[in-house]
Each structure stands twice: as C-alpha cells, then as structure tokens.
C-alpha positions as CSV (number, residue, x, y, z in Angstrom):
1,X,0.0,0.0,0.0
2,X,1.5,3.3,-1.1
3,X,1.7,6.1,1.5
4,X,2.6,9.7,0.8
5,X,4.1,11.8,3.5
6,X,4.8,15.6,3.5
7,X,8.4,16.2,4.4
8,X,9.6,19.5,5.8
9,X,13.2,20.7,5.6
10,X,15.2,23.9,5.0
11,X,17.6,26.2,6.7
12,X,18.2,24.8,10.2
13,X,18.6,28.2,11.8
14,X,15.1,29.1,10.7
15,X,13.7,26.0,12.3
16,X,15.6,26.6,15.5
17,X,14.1,30.0,15.7
18,X,10.6,28.8,14.8
19,X,10.4,26.2,17.5
20,X,11.7,28.5,20.2
21,X,8.2,29.8,21.0
22,X,5.2,27.6,21.8
23,X,2.9,29.8,19.7
24,X,5.1,29.4,16.6
25,X,5.2,25.6,17.1
26,X,1.4,25.4,17.3
27,X,1.0,27.6,14.2
28,X,3.5,25.6,12.2
29,X,1.8,22.3,13.1
30,X,-1.7,23.6,12.4
31,X,-0.6,24.9,9.0
32,X,1.1,21.6,8.1
33,X,-2.0,19.7,9.1
34,X,-4.2,21.9,6.9
35,X,-2.0,21.0,4.0
36,X,-2.1,17.2,4.9
37,X,-5.8,17.2,5.2
38,X,-6.4,19.3,2.0
39,X,-4.4,16.9,-0.2
40,X,-5.4,13.8,1.8
41,X,-1.8,12.8,2.5
42,X,-0.8,10.0,4.9
43,X,1.5,11.9,7.4
44,X,4.5,14.1,8.1
45,X,8.2,13.5,7.9
46,X,10.5,15.8,9.9
47,X,13.7,16.3,7.8
48,X,15.1,19.1,9.9
49,X,18.9,18.7,9.6
50,X,19.4,18.9,12.5
51,X,18.3,19.8,16.0
52,X,21.3,20.1,18.3
53,X,22.1,19.3,21.9
54,X,24.4,22.4,21.9
55,X,21.4,24.8,22.0
56,X,17.7,24.7,22.9
57,X,16.6,23.1,19.6
58,X,16.9,19.6,21.0
59,X,14.2,20.2,23.6
60,X,12.1,22.4,21.3
61,X,12.1,19.8,18.6
62,X,10.8,17.3,21.2
63,X,7.9,19.7,21.9
64,X,7.3,20.1,18.2
65,X,7.1,16.4,17.6
66,X,4.7,15.9,20.5
67,X,2.4,18.4,18.9
68,X,2.7,16.6,15.6
69,X,2.2,13.2,17.2
70,X,-1.0,14.4,19.0
71,X,-2.4,15.7,15.7
72,X,-1.4,12.8,13.4
73,X,-2.1,9.9,15.8
74,X,-5.5,11.1,16.9
75,X,-8.2,8.5,16.3
76,X,-9.9,10.5,13.5
77,X,-6.6,10.7,11.5
78,X,-4.4,7.7,12.5
79,X,-1.6,9.0,10.3
80,X,2.2,8.5,10.1
81,X,4.9,10.6,11.7
82,X,8.6,9.9,10.9
83,X,11.9,11.8,11.4
84,X,15.2,11.7,9.5
85,X,18.3,11.3,11.7
86,X,22.1,11.4,11.4
87,X,24.1,8.2,10.7
88,X,25.6,8.5,14.2
89,X,29.1,8.6,12.9
90,X,30.4,11.9,14.2
91,X,30.2,12.9,17.8
92,X,28.8,16.3,18.7
93,X,25.6,18.3,19.1
94,X,23.8,16.9,16.1
95,X,24.3,13.3,17.0
96,X,23.1,14.0,20.5
97,X,20.3,16.3,19.2
98,X,17.4,13.7,19.4
99,X,15.8,13.5,22.8
100,X,14.8,9.9,23.5
101,X,11.3,11.2,24.2
102,X,10.9,11.6,20.4
103,X,10.9,7.8,20.1
104,X,7.4,7.6,21.4
105,X,6.2,10.3,19.0
106,X,7.4,8.7,15.8
107,X,6.4,5.6,13.9
108,X,9.9,5.2,12.5
109,X,13.2,7.0,12.0
110,X,14.9,7.3,8.6
111,X,18.6,6.8,9.4
112,X,20.7,8.7,6.8
113,X,23.5,6.2,6.7
114,X,24.0,6.5,3.0
115,X,27.8,6.2,2.4
116,X,30.7,5.7,4.7
117,X,33.6,6.8,2.5
118,X,35.7,9.8,3.5
119,X,38.8,11.2,1.7
120,X,41.2,9.7,4.2
121,X,40.1,6.2,3.4
122,X,41.7,4.1,0.6
123,X,39.8,2.0,-1.9
124,X,41.2,-1.3,-0.6
125,X,39.9,-0.4,2.9
126,X,36.3,0.5,1.9
127,X,33.6,-1.5,3.6
128,X,30.1,-0.5,2.3
129,X,28.4,-2.1,5.3
130,X,30.5,-0.4,7.9
131,X,28.2,2.6,8.2
132,X,25.2,0.3,8.7
133,X,26.8,-1.2,11.8
134,X,28.0,2.1,13.1
135,X,24.5,3.6,12.8
136,X,22.7,0.6,14.2
137,X,25.1,0.3,17.2
138,X,24.7,4.0,18.0
139,X,20.9,4.4,17.8
140,X,19.7,0.9,18.8
141,X,22.6,-0.1,21.0
142,X,23.7,3.1,22.7
143,X,20.7,5.4,22.4
144,X,18.2,2.6,23.0
145,X,16.0,3.4,20.0
146,X,13.4,0.6,19.5
147,X,14.9,-1.5,16.7
148,X,11.4,-1.8,15.2
149,X,11.6,2.0,14.5
150,X,15.1,2.0,13.0
151,X,14.9,2.3,9.2
152,X,18.3,1.9,7.4
153,X,19.2,4.4,4.7
154,X,21.0,3.3,1.6
155,X,22.5,5.4,-1.3
156,X,21.4,5.3,-4.8
157,X,24.5,7.3,-5.7
158,X,28.2,7.0,-5.5
159,X,30.9,9.3,-4.1
160,X,34.3,10.1,-5.3
161,X,35.8,11.7,-2.1
162,X,39.0,12.7,-3.8
163,X,37.4,14.9,-6.5
164,X,34.3,15.7,-4.2
165,X,31.9,14.4,-6.9
166,X,28.6,12.4,-6.6
167,X,27.1,10.4,-9.5
168,X,23.8,8.5,-9.5
169,X,24.0,4.7,-9.5
170,X,22.6,4.5,-13.0
171,X,25.3,6.9,-14.3
172,X,28.0,4.9,-12.6
173,X,26.8,1.6,-14.1
174,X,26.4,3.1,-17.6
175,X,29.9,4.4,-17.5
176,X,31.4,1.0,-16.7
177,X,30.7,0.4,-13.0
178,X,29.9,-3.1,-11.9
179,X,26.6,-3.6,-10.1
180,X,28.1,-6.6,-8.3
181,X,30.8,-4.4,-6.7
182,X,31.0,-1.3,-4.5
183,X,33.9,0.5,-6.1
184,X,34.3,1.7,-9.7
185,X,37.2,3.4,-11.4
186,X,35.9,5.4,-14.3
187,X,37.7,7.6,-16.8
188,X,35.5,10.3,-18.2
189,X,36.0,13.8,-19.6
190,X,39.7,13.5,-19.0
191,X,39.3,12.7,-15.3
192,X,40.0,9.6,-13.4
193,X,37.2,8.9,-10.9
194,X,37.0,6.4,-8.0
195,X,33.4,6.1,-7.0
196,X,32.3,4.3,-3.8
197,X,28.7,3.1,-3.8
198,X,26.4,0.2,-2.8
199,X,26.2,-2.7,-5.4
200,X,23.5,-5.4,-5.5
201,X,25.2,-7.8,-3.1
202,X,25.6,-5.1,-0.5
203,X,22.0,-3.9,-0.8
204,X,20.8,-7.5,-0.4
205,X,23.0,-8.0,2.6
206,X,21.8,-4.8,4.3
207,X,18.2,-5.5,3.7
208,X,18.6,-9.1,5.0
209,X,20.4,-7.8,8.1
210,X,17.5,-5.5,8.8
211,X,15.0,-8.3,8.4
212,X,17.1,-10.6,10.7
213,X,17.3,-8.0,13.4
214,X,13.7,-7.1,13.3
215,X,14.2,-3.5,12.3
216,X,11.7,-1.2,10.7
217,X,12.9,-1.6,7.2
218,X,15.0,0.3,4.7
219,X,14.9,3.4,2.5
220,X,16.9,4.9,-0.3
221,X,18.1,8.4,-1.3
222,X,17.0,8.9,-3.9
223,X,14.8,6.9,-6.2
224,X,15.4,8.6,-9.5
225,X,19.1,7.5,-9.5
226,X,18.2,3.8,-9.9
227,X,18.9,1.9,-13.2
228,X,15.3,0.6,-13.4
229,X,16.4,-2.5,-15.3
230,X,17.8,-5.9,-14.4
231,X,20.6,-4.1,-12.4
232,X,18.1,-2.2,-10.3
233,X,19.0,-1.7,-6.6
234,X,15.3,-1.0,-5.8
235,X,14.3,-4.3,-7.2
236,X,17.2,-6.2,-5.5
237,X,16.1,-4.7,-2.1
238,X,12.4,-5.5,-2.7
239,X,13.1,-9.1,-3.7
240,X,15.2,-9.6,-0.6
241,X,12.6,-8.0,1.7
242,X,9.7,-10.2,0.5
243,X,11.5,-13.5,0.2
C-alpha cells in the first residue's frame, strides 16, 4: 500500500528560531496539518537537519514532535509521523540532538547512513556495510531506540571523495561500473574517478540484516538515480525483503 508523507526541511537556523516559541510551534503544526488534510496525505516527515544538543533546539524539537504526534495519531486521523536522523558517525551536538522522548512520538526514523567513505580512506579499505553497523550500534545499542523503528538508509548514488563528486547509481553503471561491486574506477571527460557506492550484493546484505534483526525496514536516497532494469537496486532490495 503506497503512503505519501509531506516532508519539511530547510535552513536549520530558521527551524531553530521557529520552534523556540510555543505559539510558533502550534501555528506551524496547524498549517502543516491543513496541507495534509487538504491533499489527503498520509502523514508528516521531519527532515530538519538537524536539532542540536548544543542549544535549545533539542528540547524544542521534542515539543514540536509531541504536537505533531497528537495531531497525526489522533483517532480521527491515525496517520504517520517519521523523522530523519544522522548516521551517528560523528560525535557532537547533532548526533546527540534527538531527545529519547521523540521515540514515542514517531512511527519510525529514517537513518541517513548512505555512504561511509571519506577522503582519508583508501579504496582497498572501503567497507560499504560499515556505516550500517555504526548507525545501528549507535541508535539501537547506545541510544536505545526501539529497533522496530530503525529504518536503514542506503545510497542510490556513489561518491568520489578525492574529487568531491557524486554520481547517481545509474550513471556509474552506464559508465562501466559493476553492479556486483561497491567501487568503480571510471575515466570520463579527461578525469579519473573512483566512486564508492552500494552494489547489488551489498544492498541485499543490508536488507537481509534489517530483516534478521527485526528492524523497521530500509529506505533509499534517492529513487530517480536507480537503473530501473535488471541491475536495479530498488528491485534487489524488494526481492530480498519479500523472500
């Protein structure tokens, strides 16, 4: 069954200012709910990147999410509320910016653990599943998020950290990348690229791991980058999930 949620995002400083006052939080929620009701949508996704423990936005985001939860989870609506969260890799205010009280507000959390490569890593040391374990251990293990609400994010793109370039999965494959691997060396337009991505075996492994652990599922960023053929990552994930 398809569900369509309205996601809100934007300049984080504006959200921090908006949620600082209760009257603003109430107005924002009411305005969002009018839009949801008007277009008969199925819920709200909070993609504020990110509330921080270094200021009052952590607690103010909690109060905002409680308002959304009350509105969306009321008996007459029974809609969905989700939130997008960091991959838990880097310590600091953003990683600590989700109050555990938000767990009760949301139906699930989209963990943006898309790609784990940084420029200091070498191709031979790249492990496409490393970020999955890092994120799962942080949120479920350390922060005690219910695993049933943990949704693993996967990339439909690849990153060349040396040239600071991102290509969609389909573009990488069409330029000689192997869908059965996670690294592609591509020469194009006079440049030598090294892209790190998630191939079919990695996507299958990640989805199976989420199934085995009883997690909430998986998601991709973003769908238009898929190949939409026999090399499709979306199809590989779906077949693993339903089998």
